[in-house]
Residue, then its C-alpha position, 0 to 999 in steps of 0.5 A: e541440574d536446572c530440571d528442578i526450577e520450574q521454567i517461567d513463561p514469558k507470556r504470563t509475566d511479561p505483556e509485551y513478550f513478542v517472538y519475531e525474526c529479522l530477514n534480508v531480502e533474499e531471505v524472505e524471497k526465498l521463503m515466498n517461493e516456496p508457496v509459490e513452486k508448491l502451487s506451480t507444481q500441485l495444479q500445474i501453472t506458471p509461477s506467476l499466475a501463483k503468485v498473483l492467486l496468492h497475493e489475492t488470497r494474502w498467501n493462504t496456499a490452502e484456500v488457492i487449491e480448495r478454490y482453484r479445485n473446485n471451481a477455478s474460472n470463478l477464482l481467475v475472475s475474482a483475482r482479475i486474472k480472466a475478464a468477468p462473463p458478460v451480462v445477459v439480458p433478460g429475455t433475450g437469452q443476449p448479452p448487450s452489444s456493449s459488455s460483452p468485448s469484441a475483439p479489434p479490429t482486423l485489417v487484411t492488405n495485399t501489398s501488390v495492389g493497395v486493397s486493404s479491407i477492416t475486418n471485425g475479428s475475424t479470421a476468415g479472408t471475407i469481410s464481415g461487418p462494416s468495413f472500409l477501403l482506402v481512398p485510392s492515390a494515383s500509385s494505386a488501384f483499387v479491386p471492387t472485389s472482398a478480400a476473399g475474392s482478392c486473397a487467396s485463403s488456406g485450410g480453416g479461412t486463415v489468410s496464406s503469407s504467401s499466396l498470390h492475387p491474381g490480376p485482373s484481365g482485360n481492358g475497360t475495367k474501372v476503378q471502383h471506389v468501394l464502401h463495404a457495409g455487409s456485403t452491399s457495394s457501390s460503384s463510380s461509372s465517371s471513368s474514361s476510357s482512357s484511364s480504363s487503359s491505364i489502370s489495365s496496363t498497372f493491372t498486368t505488371i501487379a500481375n506479373a509480381p508475387t503478392v504476398c498477403y498478411r495482416t495486419q491490425l489496428c492499435p486503438v491507442c496509436v490509430t497505426v496499423q500494424s502487423t498481428d505478430k506486434f499485438h498482444r493481447l489478454s484474457c479479455q480478448h483486448s489487444f494493442c499494439r507492443d509499443c503501445w503496451a511498453m508505454h501504458f507500462e512504463i507509465q504505471i512503473g512511474q506511478g510506483i504500479s506493478t501488480q495491480i497494472e491493468c488493460m487499457e481498454q477504457r472500465c477493464d479491470v482485468r490485471v496485465p501479467e507478469d509476464l507481459v510487464l516483464n517482456l516488453l519492458n526493454r529497459p532493465v532499470l524499468r525492469d528492476k523498478y517493477q519487480q522492486f515495487a512487485f515484491a513490496d506489493y507481495v510483503k505488503s499483502h503476506p500477514e506473517l511479514r512487516f517493512c520495517p519503517g526505518p528509512n532507508c532500511q531493508i530489514i522485514i520483519r516475519s512472526q506468525d503472531i500477529s499481534p499489537k506488540k513491539a518488533t524492533c529491527k535488529v539493524c536500525k533499532t526502530s521500533f513499531c507495531f508489528r499488526c498496523g505499523t505504526d510507532y508502537h501504541a501501547p496500551t492503546d489498540c490500532q483501530i483505537i490509536r487511527k481515530w484518535l490521530t485523525k482527530c488529533a490532526d483535523d481537529s479544527e480547535t487543536a492549534n486554537y487550544i495549544s499552550a505556550h511553553t510557559k506558565d507563572c508560578p500559582k505563589c508569586h506568579i513569575c514566568i516560568e520555561k519549563n526545560g524537564g520532562c518532569n511535571h513536578m517543577q519548582c520555582f526557582n523565584c520562592k522555591h514553591d513546588f507545583c504541579w505544571m499540569c493542574l498548577g496544585d501545591w505539589k506537597a498535597h499533591g501525592s495523594e491528589y494525583y488520581e483527581c489531577s490526571r483522570y477527566k470529570e464528567n459534567p454529571n448534568i451534561a444530558h440536560e444541557s443544550v447542544h451548544a453546551q454539550a459540545r463545549e463540554a465535548l471539545k472540554k474532554y478531548l483538550h483535557y486528553y490532548e493536552r496530557w498527551e501532547n505534555h508527555s510527547k515534549s516530556l520525552q523530549l525534554e528526557q531525551q536532552t537530559l540525558d544527553r548532558m547527563k552523557a557529557r557529564i560522565n563522558e567528563k567524569v570518566m576522561k578525569g578518572l573518576g570512574t569508570w563507564i560501569d559505574w555510571q551505567h545505572l544512571f543510564d538503565a534509570a533514562a532508559l526505563l523513564a523513557k519507556c515507561r513515560y511512552t506508555l503512559q503517553y499512550t493511555y490518553p487516547y486509550a482512556y479517552y476513547m473508554e467507558s467499560r472500567k475507566e475508573l479502575f484504568e484511570y486509578q492504574q495511569a493515576q498511580l504509574e504517572a506518579e512514579i513516573e514523576n517521581l523517577s523523572w525527579k532523580v534521574e535528572r539529579a541522578e549524579t547526587t541521588d543515591r543509586g540504591e534510591l534510584e535502583n527501588q524508584m526504577d523498581i516500582a514505575e516498571k511494576r506499575r507499567t506492567t500491571l496496567l499493561k497486563d490488565f488493559f493491554p489488549n493480547e489477541a491476535 
């Protein structure tokens, strides 16, 4: 039956129209798991790797698939999952010695005779590179042979964990303190025959017992020698013991870092995979913290998701329209700009409001400019305190009506409101000295900042007025003088007043930075400000104001606000 009625597109009538939804944590997890499962299936990768790649590309599934299929190595390097290839020195074709990651030293230990030889990354039983045998103690003897001669090796050059060590035979064997550097060695000739026979008997005893030969490794962080099965190595080939990894993870998580945890090696930025972190975290509290921080990182990198900035609120806002529009949480009622996540700031765009807030916080003259909350009446000069949001002031002593901003006569102010809100540029400023130009720039800034700050204070004062109004209306209702429905129009008027004044407050940063169409903007700004002050005057006297007159003023103020936003609010995504 409504087919003949033309459907009005709210995008054309409401400049702040915005479609979004409020999701809880479980719903967001389900939403983000869908592309993770898709990548895992199509590219045959782990979910942990899929999450890292999506996080790196701001959850662009198509981009991940294309880049992975074109050049998986480059994608993994850019995501810091894989170490970048070493830089080749021109003319040599070889990488510089400091650029290629070397495997950590591996220690091959024979428990029977106490032989300890450090191999520089070699998996064979032979000594490779500079290695050192420890100085013997009274209870140990050192064999003057390489690890290959000391320990039997299995096929492929790896050391067998069950190989036996053939003990030395015969008397007269000398203890050798061996310092290996490549294949060279030096022997000591100062041993006596008595010590030789003693050592010989020791060897004989050891030779009769089975010997277990296993691989150990030196951790470069805690500098302890441990079994290699206690070490974990990243794709960059840097290896550390599990205890040092666990301590590293605990420190990083304590600082709020999760997806950006990096390798402990100096100047290595390879990320630690999620699987390794969760595997080495023994305390459930740390695991929960890590997963919470990782979830927050994933949400922040997702272009369609924003955390509600409300205190202790777990709601996440989702929208496919990434515009600087107002999103309001359905749980805590907090409103914010969806694009940048800060306070809603129409008609000013995100970049300009950041510049403005930075200037307000950093400008050294701001603290000097802020005036007191009192001004003298321009007629009788009595001190007046502003206790309401309306800038239309009436002196309680002489009943003179004037403007709080410019102290001009309010009766003649209606036609001159445009002159009150706009800033008058000095036409000769280009020919003035540098100091004069600096003073003019400060004067311009203070003009806009004063009005920005004044409307912020007016919002606070008008909220206090609303609270007092609620108390009076509650008293009337308790006395039987109507119901809450009878007075609802007063609350609607107060809510609209706050909405209009909030928009007006953010027109001043916009005007401060704008160049083109400035005259039209300042004209509309002045018209909006005039209607807002008229509405504020009526709201503060709402109980004695005609309801029809109040609602008519509400309609005028809202139309002024909407017109300004349609013309100047940046709606592009």
